[in-house]
C-alpha positions as CSV (number, residue, x, y, z in Angstrom):
1,M,31.1,27.4,-14.9
2,K,28.1,26.4,-12.8
3,L,27.5,23.0,-14.4
4,V,31.2,22.0,-14.0
5,N,31.1,23.2,-10.3
6,L,28.0,21.0,-9.8
7,L,29.7,18.0,-11.4
8,N,32.7,18.5,-9.2
9,R,30.6,18.4,-6.1
10,V,28.5,15.4,-7.1
11,I,31.4,13.3,-8.5
12,G,33.8,14.3,-5.6
13,N,36.7,15.6,-7.6
14,N,37.6,18.4,-10.0
15,G,37.2,17.8,-13.7
16,R,40.0,18.5,-16.2
17,L,39.1,20.2,-19.4
18,L,40.3,18.3,-22.5
19,K,41.4,19.7,-25.8
20,K,38.1,18.5,-27.3
21,A,35.4,21.2,-26.8
22,N,33.1,20.7,-23.8
23,E,34.9,17.5,-22.8
24,Y,36.0,17.0,-19.1
25,M,37.8,14.1,-17.5
26,Y,37.2,13.0,-13.9
27,W,38.6,10.4,-11.5
28,S,35.9,7.7,-11.9
29,P,33.8,6.8,-8.9
30,F,33.0,3.5,-10.6
31,T,36.5,2.1,-10.4
32,S,39.9,2.4,-8.9
33,H,42.5,3.6,-11.4
34,H,45.7,5.8,-11.2
35,K,44.4,8.0,-14.0
36,P,41.1,10.0,-14.5
37,K,38.8,7.8,-16.7
38,L,35.3,9.3,-16.5
39,Q,34.8,11.4,-19.5
40,I,31.8,13.8,-19.7
41,N,30.6,16.1,-22.4
42,I,28.9,19.0,-20.6
43,K,27.1,20.1,-23.8
44,T,25.5,16.8,-24.9
45,G,25.4,15.3,-21.4
46,K,27.0,12.0,-22.6
47,W,29.3,10.3,-20.2
48,H,31.5,7.2,-20.1
49,C,33.9,5.5,-17.8
50,W,36.6,3.9,-19.9
51,I,37.5,1.2,-17.3
52,S,34.1,0.1,-15.9
53,N,32.4,0.8,-19.2
54,Q,29.5,2.5,-17.5
55,G,28.0,5.4,-19.4
56,G,24.8,7.2,-20.5
57,H,23.3,9.8,-22.7
58,N,22.4,12.5,-20.2
59,L,23.6,13.8,-16.8
60,F,20.4,12.7,-15.0
61,Q,21.5,9.1,-15.5
62,L,24.9,9.9,-14.0
63,F,23.4,11.7,-11.0
64,K,21.1,8.7,-10.5
65,K,24.1,6.3,-10.5
66,L,25.9,8.5,-8.0
67,K,22.8,8.9,-5.7
68,A,22.7,12.7,-6.0
69,N,20.4,14.4,-3.5
70,R,17.2,16.2,-4.2
71,E,18.9,19.7,-4.2
72,Q,21.5,18.5,-6.7
73,F,18.9,17.1,-9.1
74,T,17.0,20.4,-8.8
75,E,20.1,22.4,-9.6
76,L,20.9,20.2,-12.6
77,G,17.3,20.8,-13.9
78,E,17.8,24.5,-13.6
79,L,21.1,24.3,-15.6
80,V,20.2,21.9,-18.3
81,G,16.4,21.6,-18.3
82,K,14.3,18.5,-18.0
83,P,15.8,15.0,-18.8
84,S,15.9,13.9,-22.4
85,H,12.9,12.0,-23.6
86,S,14.5,10.3,-26.5
87,L,13.2,6.8,-27.2
88,S,15.1,3.8,-26.0
89,S,15.9,0.8,-28.1
90,N,14.6,-1.7,-25.6
91,R,11.2,-0.1,-25.1
92,E,7.9,-1.8,-26.1
93,K,7.2,-1.3,-29.8
94,V,4.0,0.6,-29.1
95,N,5.8,3.0,-26.9
96,E,8.6,3.4,-29.5
97,K,6.1,4.6,-32.1
98,I,3.8,6.8,-29.9
99,L,5.4,7.9,-26.7
100,R,6.6,11.5,-26.7
101,L,5.6,14.6,-24.9
102,P,2.8,16.5,-26.7
103,N,4.0,18.8,-29.5
104,E,2.4,21.7,-27.6
105,F,4.2,20.9,-24.4
106,K,5.8,24.0,-22.8
107,P,8.0,23.9,-19.6
108,M,6.5,25.6,-16.6
109,W,9.8,27.3,-15.7
110,T,10.1,29.3,-18.9
111,N,8.8,32.8,-19.4
112,G,5.7,32.6,-21.5
113,G,3.1,34.7,-19.8
114,S,0.1,33.0,-21.4
115,I,-3.1,32.8,-19.5
116,I,-2.9,29.0,-19.4
117,Q,0.5,29.1,-17.9
118,R,-0.6,31.5,-15.1
119,H,-3.7,29.3,-14.4
120,S,-1.4,26.2,-14.4
121,W,0.8,27.9,-11.8
122,V,-2.2,28.6,-9.6
123,Y,-3.5,25.0,-10.0
124,L,-0.2,23.4,-9.1
125,Q,0.3,25.7,-6.1
126,N,-3.2,24.7,-4.9
127,R,-2.1,21.1,-5.1
128,G,1.0,21.8,-3.0
129,I,3.5,21.6,-5.9
130,T,6.5,23.8,-5.4
131,K,8.9,25.4,-7.9
132,G,11.4,22.7,-6.8
133,D,8.9,20.0,-7.7
134,I,8.3,21.6,-11.1
135,L,12.0,21.5,-11.9
136,R,12.6,18.1,-10.4
137,Y,9.8,16.4,-12.3
138,G,10.0,18.5,-15.5
139,I,6.4,19.6,-15.3
140,G,4.9,21.6,-18.2
141,Y,1.6,22.6,-19.7
142,C,-0.3,22.7,-23.0
143,D,-2.4,25.6,-24.2
144,G,-3.4,23.9,-27.4
145,G,-3.8,20.6,-29.1
146,L,-5.2,17.3,-27.6
147,Y,-3.9,18.2,-24.2
148,S,-5.0,21.8,-24.1
149,N,-5.6,23.4,-20.7
150,R,-3.7,20.6,-18.9
151,V,-0.6,20.4,-16.8
152,I,1.7,17.6,-18.1
153,I,3.7,15.5,-15.5
154,P,6.3,13.3,-17.2
155,S,7.7,10.1,-15.8
156,Y,11.2,9.0,-16.7
157,D,12.9,5.6,-16.4
158,S,16.2,4.8,-14.8
159,D,18.0,5.9,-17.9
160,G,16.4,9.3,-17.9
161,E,14.1,8.5,-20.8
162,L,10.3,9.2,-21.0
163,N,8.2,6.2,-20.1
164,Y,4.8,7.8,-19.4
165,F,3.1,11.1,-18.7
166,V,-0.1,12.4,-17.1
167,G,-2.2,15.3,-18.4
168,R,-4.4,16.9,-15.7
169,N,-7.2,19.4,-16.6
170,I,-6.6,22.6,-14.7
171,Y,-10.2,23.6,-14.9
172,N,-13.4,22.1,-13.4
173,G,-15.6,20.0,-15.7
174,G,-14.7,17.6,-18.5
175,M,-12.3,14.7,-18.3
176,K,-9.9,15.2,-15.4
177,Y,-7.1,13.1,-16.8
178,K,-5.9,12.5,-20.3
179,N,-3.0,10.1,-20.6
180,P,-1.0,8.8,-23.6
181,P,-2.4,5.8,-25.5
182,V,0.5,3.5,-24.4
183,S,1.0,0.7,-22.0
184,K,1.0,1.4,-18.2
185,N,3.5,-1.4,-17.7
186,V,6.1,1.1,-16.6
187,I,7.8,2.2,-13.4
188,G,6.5,5.7,-12.5
189,F,9.3,8.2,-11.5
190,D,11.9,5.4,-11.8
191,L,14.6,8.0,-12.3
192,F,14.3,9.1,-8.7
193,I,14.0,5.7,-7.0
194,N,16.6,4.3,-4.7
195,W,16.0,0.5,-4.7
196,E,18.2,0.0,-1.6
197,E,15.7,1.9,0.5
198,P,12.0,1.1,1.4
199,I,9.7,2.1,-1.5
200,V,6.2,3.6,-1.3
201,L,3.5,2.6,-3.7
202,C,0.6,5.0,-4.4
203,E,-2.0,5.6,-7.1
204,G,-1.2,8.9,-8.8
205,V,1.5,11.3,-9.7
206,F,0.2,14.0,-7.3
207,D,0.2,11.4,-4.5
208,A,3.8,10.5,-5.3
209,M,4.9,14.1,-5.4
210,A,3.2,14.8,-2.0
211,I,5.1,11.8,-0.5
212,K,8.3,13.0,-2.1
213,R,10.5,10.2,-0.7
214,N,11.0,7.1,-2.9
215,A,7.3,7.1,-4.0
216,I,6.2,5.2,-7.1
217,P,2.9,6.1,-8.8
218,L,1.1,3.1,-10.2
219,F,-1.1,5.1,-12.6
220,G,-3.9,2.9,-11.2
221,K,-4.6,0.3,-8.5
222,T,-2.4,-2.6,-9.6
223,V,1.3,-3.3,-9.7
224,P,2.7,-3.4,-13.2
225,K,4.6,-6.5,-14.2
226,I,7.8,-4.6,-14.9
227,L,7.7,-3.0,-11.4
228,M,7.1,-6.3,-9.8
229,K,10.1,-7.7,-11.6
230,K,12.4,-4.9,-10.5
231,I,11.2,-5.1,-6.9
232,Y,12.3,-8.8,-6.8
233,E,15.5,-8.2,-8.8
234,N,16.6,-5.5,-6.4
235,C,15.6,-7.5,-3.3
236,V,13.5,-4.7,-1.9
237,K,13.1,-5.4,1.8
238,S,10.2,-3.1,2.8
239,I,7.2,-1.6,0.9
240,Y,4.7,0.9,2.1
241,I,1.3,0.8,0.4
242,L,-0.9,3.9,0.2
243,L,-3.9,3.3,-1.9
244,D,-7.3,5.1,-1.8
245,R,-9.8,3.8,0.7
246,D,-11.9,2.4,-2.2
247,A,-9.0,0.2,-3.2
248,I,-8.9,-2.1,-0.2
249,K,-9.3,-5.2,-2.3
250,D,-6.3,-4.2,-4.4
251,S,-4.3,-3.4,-1.3
252,I,-5.0,-6.8,0.2
253,K,-3.9,-8.5,-3.0
254,M,-0.6,-6.6,-3.0
255,I,0.1,-7.2,0.7
256,D,-0.6,-10.9,0.3
257,G,1.7,-11.2,-2.8
258,F,4.6,-9.3,-1.2
259,M,4.4,-11.1,2.1
260,K,4.5,-14.5,0.4
261,N,7.8,-13.4,-1.1
262,G,9.3,-12.4,2.2
263,I,8.9,-8.6,1.8
264,N,8.0,-6.5,4.9
265,V,4.8,-4.7,4.1
266,Y,3.4,-1.6,5.8
267,F,-0.2,-0.7,5.0
268,V,-0.9,3.0,5.5
269,N,-4.5,3.7,6.3
270,L,-5.6,6.9,4.5
271,E,-8.7,7.9,6.6
272,E,-8.2,11.6,6.1
273,G,-7.8,11.6,2.3
274,D,-5.2,11.0,-0.4
275,P,-1.6,12.1,0.2
276,S,-2.1,14.9,-2.4
277,D,-5.1,16.1,-0.2
278,V,-3.5,15.9,3.2
279,G,0.0,17.1,2.2
280,F,3.5,16.0,2.8
281,E,3.8,16.5,6.6
282,K,0.6,14.5,7.5
283,T,1.4,11.8,5.0
284,I,5.0,11.3,6.4
285,K,3.5,11.1,9.9
286,L,1.1,8.4,8.7
287,I,4.0,6.5,7.0
288,K,6.2,6.7,10.1
289,G,3.4,5.6,12.3
290,A,2.5,2.6,10.2
291,G,3.3,-0.8,11.8
292,Q,4.4,-3.8,9.8
293,T,1.4,-5.8,8.5
294,S,1.1,-9.2,10.0
295,F,-0.7,-12.3,8.8
296,S,-3.5,-11.6,11.3
297,D,-3.8,-8.0,10.1
298,L,-4.2,-9.3,6.6
299,M,-7.0,-11.7,7.7
300,R,-8.7,-8.9,9.5
301,M,-8.6,-6.7,6.4
302,R,-10.1,-9.5,4.4
303,L,-12.9,-10.0,6.9
304,N,-13.6,-6.3,7.0
305,G,-13.7,-6.1,3.3
306,K,-16.2,-8.9,3.1
307,K,-18.4,-7.2,5.7
308,R,-18.3,-3.9,3.8
309,K,-19.3,-5.7,0.6
310,Y,-22.2,-7.5,2.4
311,M,-23.5,-4.2,3.8
312,E,-23.4,-2.6,0.4
313,I,-25.6,-5.4,-1.2
Protein backbone atom coordinates (compact mmCIF):
# COMPACT_ATOMS: atom_id res chain seq x y z
CA MET A 1 0.00 0.00 0.00
CA LYS A 2 1.45 3.36 -1.08
CA LEU A 3 0.58 5.24 2.12
CA VAL A 4 2.12 2.53 4.33
CA ASN A 5 5.27 2.51 2.17
CA LEU A 6 5.52 6.29 2.55
CA LEU A 7 5.11 6.02 6.33
CA ASN A 8 7.80 3.33 6.44
CA ARG A 9 10.24 5.67 4.69
CA VAL A 10 9.45 8.75 6.78
CA ILE A 11 9.40 6.95 10.15
CA GLY A 12 12.41 4.78 9.30
CA ASN A 13 11.01 1.34 10.03
CA ASN A 14 8.28 -0.97 8.74
CA GLY A 15 4.85 -0.81 10.32
CA ARG A 16 3.08 -3.92 11.61
CA LEU A 17 -0.62 -4.32 10.80
CA LEU A 18 -2.72 -4.82 13.92
CA LYS A 19 -5.93 -6.83 14.23
CA LYS A 20 -7.92 -3.59 14.36
CA ALA A 21 -8.72 -2.38 10.84
CA ASN A 22 -6.34 0.24 9.37
CA GLU A 23 -4.18 0.31 12.51
CA TYR A 24 -0.38 0.00 12.24
CA MET A 25 2.28 -0.10 14.95
CA TYR A 26 5.79 1.33 14.48
CA TRP A 27 8.96 1.65 16.50
CA SER A 28 8.55 5.16 17.87
CA PRO A 29 11.08 7.83 16.79
CA PHE A 30 10.08 9.85 19.88
CA THR A 31 11.39 7.43 22.47
CA SER A 32 13.59 4.39 23.05
CA HIS A 33 11.63 1.26 23.86
CA HIS A 34 12.06 -2.46 23.24
CA LYS A 35 8.60 -2.69 21.65
CA PRO A 36 6.86 -0.73 18.83
CA LYS A 37 4.79 2.00 20.51
CA LEU A 38 3.78 4.42 17.74
CA GLN A 39 0.23 3.56 16.65
CA ILE A 40 -1.20 5.01 13.43
CA ASN A 41 -4.62 4.73 11.82
CA ILE A 42 -4.02 5.14 8.10
CA LYS A 43 -7.68 5.86 7.42
CA THR A 44 -8.34 8.62 9.96
CA GLY A 45 -4.72 9.83 10.15
CA LYS A 46 -4.74 9.76 13.96
CA TRP A 47 -1.45 8.75 15.58
CA HIS A 48 -0.16 8.31 19.13
CA CYS A 49 3.04 7.25 20.84
CA TRP A 50 2.11 5.32 23.97
CA ILE A 51 5.38 6.10 25.74
CA SER A 52 6.13 9.77 24.95
CA ASN A 53 2.39 10.59 24.73
CA GLN A 54 2.95 12.53 21.51
CA GLY A 55 0.10 12.35 19.04
CA GLY A 56 -2.13 14.14 16.57
CA HIS A 57 -5.23 14.04 14.42
CA ASN A 58 -3.66 13.84 10.95
CA LEU A 59 -0.52 12.59 9.23
CA PHE A 60 0.62 16.11 8.30
CA GLN A 61 1.23 16.73 12.01
CA LEU A 62 3.34 13.56 12.22
CA PHE A 63 5.35 14.49 9.11
CA LYS A 64 5.94 17.94 10.59
CA LYS A 65 7.27 16.39 13.82
CA LEU A 66 9.57 14.07 11.86
CA LYS A 67 10.83 16.92 9.61
CA ALA A 68 9.70 15.20 6.42
CA ASN A 69 11.08 16.76 3.24
CA ARG A 70 9.14 18.64 0.56
CA GLU A 71 8.77 15.61 -1.70
CA GLN A 72 7.35 13.51 1.14
CA PHE A 73 4.80 16.21 2.02
CA THR A 74 3.81 16.41 -1.64
CA GLU A 75 3.45 12.62 -1.84
CA LEU A 76 1.31 12.61 1.30
CA GLY A 77 -0.93 15.30 -0.20
CA GLU A 78 -1.40 13.20 -3.33
CA LEU A 79 -2.42 10.19 -1.24
CA VAL A 80 -4.69 11.73 1.41
CA GLY A 81 -5.58 15.20 0.09
CA LYS A 82 -5.06 18.52 1.86
CA PRO A 83 -4.60 18.74 5.65
CA SER A 84 -7.71 18.66 7.80
CA HIS A 85 -9.14 22.07 8.60
CA SER A 86 -11.14 21.04 11.65
CA LEU A 87 -11.26 23.76 14.28
CA SER A 88 -8.94 23.58 17.28
CA SER A 89 -10.09 23.98 20.86
CA ASN A 90 -7.49 26.64 21.69
CA ARG A 91 -8.24 28.96 18.79
CA GLU A 92 -9.56 32.49 19.29
CA LYS A 93 -13.34 32.44 19.70
CA VAL A 94 -13.92 34.51 16.59
CA ASN A 95 -11.99 31.98 14.53
CA GLU A 96 -13.80 29.03 16.12
CA LYS A 97 -17.14 30.39 14.92
CA ILE A 98 -16.17 31.67 11.49
CA LEU A 99 -12.97 30.18 10.11
CA ARG A 100 -13.53 27.47 7.54
CA LEU A 101 -12.84 27.17 3.85
CA PRO A 102 -15.68 28.51 1.66
CA ASN A 103 -18.50 26.04 1.05
CA GLU A 104 -17.81 26.38 -2.68
CA PHE A 105 -14.11 25.49 -2.30
CA LYS A 106 -12.91 22.90 -4.81
CA PRO A 107 -9.38 21.42 -4.83
CA MET A 108 -7.34 22.32 -7.90
CA TRP A 109 -6.04 18.76 -8.24
CA THR A 110 -9.46 17.14 -8.79
CA ASN A 111 -10.99 16.63 -12.21
CA GLY A 112 -13.77 19.18 -12.62
CA GLY A 113 -13.28 20.72 -16.00
CA SER A 114 -15.13 23.97 -15.21
CA ILE A 115 -14.06 27.13 -17.01
CA ILE A 116 -13.07 28.72 -13.68
CA GLN A 117 -10.82 25.80 -12.84
CA ARG A 118 -9.08 26.06 -16.22
CA HIS A 119 -8.63 29.81 -15.85
CA SER A 120 -7.35 29.27 -12.31
CA TRP A 121 -4.72 26.86 -13.64
CA VAL A 122 -3.56 29.47 -16.14
CA TYR A 123 -3.48 32.19 -13.49
CA LEU A 124 -1.43 30.07 -11.09
CA GLN A 125 1.00 28.99 -13.80
CA ASN A 126 1.52 32.63 -14.75
CA ARG A 127 2.38 33.32 -11.11
CA GLY A 128 5.00 30.55 -11.18
CA ILE A 129 2.95 28.11 -9.08
CA THR A 130 3.65 24.45 -9.89
CA LYS A 131 1.54 21.32 -9.45
CA GLY A 132 3.77 20.44 -6.50
CA ASP A 133 2.98 23.81 -4.90
CA ILE A 134 -0.74 23.24 -5.41
CA LEU A 135 -0.60 19.91 -3.60
CA ARG A 136 1.75 21.12 -0.88
CA TYR A 137 -0.35 24.15 0.05
CA GLY A 138 -3.76 22.61 -0.68
CA ILE A 139 -4.71 25.31 -3.20
CA GLY A 140 -8.26 25.36 -4.55
CA TYR A 141 -10.74 27.66 -6.26
CA CYS A 142 -14.33 28.84 -6.07
CA ASP A 143 -16.65 29.17 -9.05
CA GLY A 144 -19.55 30.47 -6.99
CA GLY A 145 -20.46 32.19 -3.71
CA LEU A 146 -18.68 35.07 -1.98
CA TYR A 147 -15.29 33.93 -3.28
CA SER A 148 -16.38 33.30 -6.86
CA ASN A 149 -13.66 33.53 -9.54
CA ARG A 150 -10.91 33.29 -6.95
CA VAL A 151 -8.11 30.87 -6.18
CA ILE A 152 -8.03 29.97 -2.49
CA ILE A 153 -4.68 29.55 -0.72
CA PRO A 154 -5.13 28.05 2.78
CA SER A 155 -2.71 28.41 5.66
CA TYR A 156 -2.42 25.71 8.33
CA ASP A 157 -0.97 25.89 11.81
CA SER A 158 1.63 23.53 13.29
CA ASP A 159 -1.14 21.02 14.10
CA GLY A 160 -2.32 20.93 10.49
CA GLU A 161 -5.48 22.95 11.18
CA LEU A 162 -6.73 25.89 9.13
CA ASN A 163 -5.73 29.26 10.62
CA TYR A 164 -6.28 31.58 7.62
CA PHE A 165 -6.82 31.66 3.88
CA VAL A 166 -6.41 34.11 1.01
CA GLY A 167 -8.82 34.48 -1.92
CA ARG A 168 -7.20 36.02 -5.04
CA ASN A 169 -9.26 37.19 -8.01
CA ILE A 170 -8.04 35.43 -11.16
CA TYR A 171 -9.39 38.18 -13.44
CA ASN A 172 -8.43 41.82 -13.88
CA GLY A 173 -10.65 44.44 -12.28
CA GLY A 174 -12.52 44.44 -9.00
CA MET A 175 -11.09 43.64 -5.58
CA LYS A 176 -7.86 41.67 -5.92
CA TYR A 177 -7.97 39.97 -2.53
CA LYS A 178 -10.89 38.82 -0.41
CA ASN A 179 -9.88 37.31 2.90
CA PRO A 180 -11.92 35.78 5.74
CA PRO A 181 -13.33 38.12 8.43
CA VAL A 182 -11.04 36.75 11.15
CA SER A 183 -7.99 37.98 13.02
CA LYS A 184 -4.64 38.06 11.20
CA ASN A 185 -2.90 37.19 14.44
CA VAL A 186 -1.76 33.87 12.99
CA ILE A 187 1.44 32.29 11.70
CA GLY A 188 1.17 31.88 7.95
CA PHE A 189 2.17 28.43 6.61
CA ASP A 190 3.19 27.41 10.14
CA LEU A 191 2.81 23.75 9.16
CA PHE A 192 5.90 23.95 6.93
CA ILE A 193 8.20 26.02 9.15
CA ASN A 194 11.36 24.58 10.71
CA TRP A 195 12.05 26.88 13.68
CA GLU A 196 15.58 25.55 14.07
CA GLU A 197 16.57 27.15 10.76
CA PRO A 198 16.61 30.84 9.67
CA ILE A 199 13.12 32.07 8.79
CA VAL A 200 12.08 34.47 6.03
CA LEU A 201 9.37 37.09 6.58
CA CYS A 202 7.46 38.39 3.55
CA GLU A 203 4.13 40.09 2.91
CA GLY A 204 1.92 37.71 0.93
CA VAL A 205 1.28 34.05 0.21
CA PHE A 206 2.56 34.25 -3.37
CA ASP A 207 5.81 35.77 -2.10
CA ALA A 208 6.17 32.93 0.42
CA MET A 209 5.48 30.29 -2.21
CA ALA A 210 8.06 31.89 -4.52
CA ILE A 211 10.68 31.84 -1.73
CA LYS A 212 9.68 28.24 -0.90
CA ARG A 213 12.16 27.73 1.95
CA ASN A 214 10.96 28.49 5.50
CA ALA A 215 9.01 31.56 4.39
CA ILE A 216 6.21 33.05 6.49
CA PRO A 217 3.63 35.36 4.89
CA LEU A 218 2.60 38.16 7.26
CA PHE A 219 -0.66 38.91 5.40
CA GLY A 220 0.45 42.52 5.69
CA LYS A 221 3.42 44.62 6.78
CA THR A 222 3.59 43.94 10.52
CA VAL A 223 4.60 40.93 12.61
CA PRO A 224 1.60 39.32 14.39
CA LYS A 225 1.95 38.95 18.17
CA ILE A 226 1.59 35.16 18.02
CA LEU A 227 4.45 34.98 15.49
CA MET A 228 6.65 37.23 17.59
CA LYS A 229 6.00 35.01 20.60
CA LYS A 230 6.91 31.84 18.72
CA ILE A 231 10.10 33.39 17.33
CA TYR A 232 11.33 34.12 20.86
CA GLU A 233 10.08 30.83 22.32
CA ASN A 234 11.99 28.88 19.65
CA CYS A 235 15.11 31.04 20.04
CA VAL A 236 15.27 31.77 16.31
CA LYS A 237 18.81 32.96 15.59
CA SER A 238 18.46 34.52 12.13
CA ILE A 239 15.64 36.26 10.25
CA TYR A 240 15.51 37.47 6.65
CA ILE A 241 13.12 40.34 5.93
CA LEU A 242 11.69 40.74 2.42
CA LEU A 243 9.03 43.45 2.41
CA ASP A 244 7.93 45.62 -0.52
CA ARG A 245 9.92 48.77 -1.22
CA ASP A 246 7.05 50.93 0.04
CA ALA A 247 7.26 49.23 3.47
CA ILE A 248 10.71 50.50 4.46
CA LYS A 249 9.35 52.05 7.66
CA ASP A 250 7.84 48.71 8.69
CA SER A 251 11.10 46.91 7.82
CA ILE A 252 13.12 49.31 9.98
CA LYS A 253 10.79 48.73 12.93
CA MET A 254 11.12 44.94 12.56
CA ILE A 255 14.91 45.09 12.22
CA ASP A 256 15.24 47.31 15.29
CA GLY A 257 13.02 45.06 17.42
CA PHE A 258 14.74 41.82 16.45
CA MET A 259 18.27 43.23 16.81
CA LYS A 260 17.49 44.49 20.31
CA ASN A 261 16.58 40.90 21.22
CA GLY A 262 19.84 39.46 19.91
CA ILE A 263 18.54 38.07 16.61
CA ASN A 264 20.69 38.28 13.49
CA VAL A 265 18.72 40.19 10.85
CA TYR A 266 19.26 40.20 7.10
CA PHE A 267 17.43 42.88 5.13
CA VAL A 268 16.87 41.85 1.50
CA ASN A 269 16.56 44.82 -0.82
CA LEU A 270 13.82 44.13 -3.38
CA GLU A 271 14.80 46.57 -6.11
CA GLU A 272 13.60 44.39 -9.01
CA GLY A 273 10.14 43.61 -7.60
CA ASP A 274 8.41 41.26 -5.19
CA PRO A 275 9.56 37.62 -4.84
CA SER A 276 6.41 36.51 -6.68
CA ASP A 277 7.38 38.81 -9.57
CA VAL A 278 11.08 37.95 -9.92
CA GLY A 279 10.70 34.23 -9.17
CA PHE A 280 12.44 31.64 -7.01
CA GLU A 281 15.94 31.66 -8.52
CA LYS A 282 16.47 35.45 -8.40
CA THR A 283 14.93 35.69 -4.94
CA ILE A 284 17.21 32.97 -3.55
CA LYS A 285 20.24 34.78 -5.02
CA LEU A 286 19.13 37.97 -3.26
CA ILE A 287 18.71 36.09 0.03
CA LYS A 288 22.10 34.39 -0.24
CA GLY A 289 23.74 37.69 -1.14
CA ALA A 290 22.23 39.64 1.76
CA GLY A 291 24.67 40.63 4.49
CA GLN A 292 23.81 40.80 8.16
CA THR A 293 22.28 44.16 9.03
CA SER A 294 24.43 46.20 11.41
CA PHE A 295 23.52 49.11 13.67
CA SER A 296 25.08 51.54 11.16
CA ASP A 297 23.00 49.96 8.38
CA LEU A 298 19.88 50.52 10.46
CA MET A 299 20.80 54.18 11.05
CA ARG A 300 21.44 54.65 7.33
CA MET A 301 18.04 53.15 6.50
CA ARG A 302 16.38 55.54 8.93
CA LEU A 303 18.14 58.55 7.40
CA ASN A 304 17.28 57.48 3.87
CA GLY A 305 13.67 56.98 4.93
CA LYS A 306 13.50 60.49 6.35
CA LYS A 307 15.07 61.95 3.18
CA ARG A 308 12.54 60.13 1.03
CA LYS A 309 9.67 61.42 3.17
CA TYR A 310 11.05 65.00 2.99
CA MET A 311 11.31 64.84 -0.82
CA GLU A 312 7.71 63.65 -1.10
CA ILE A 313 6.36 66.65 0.87
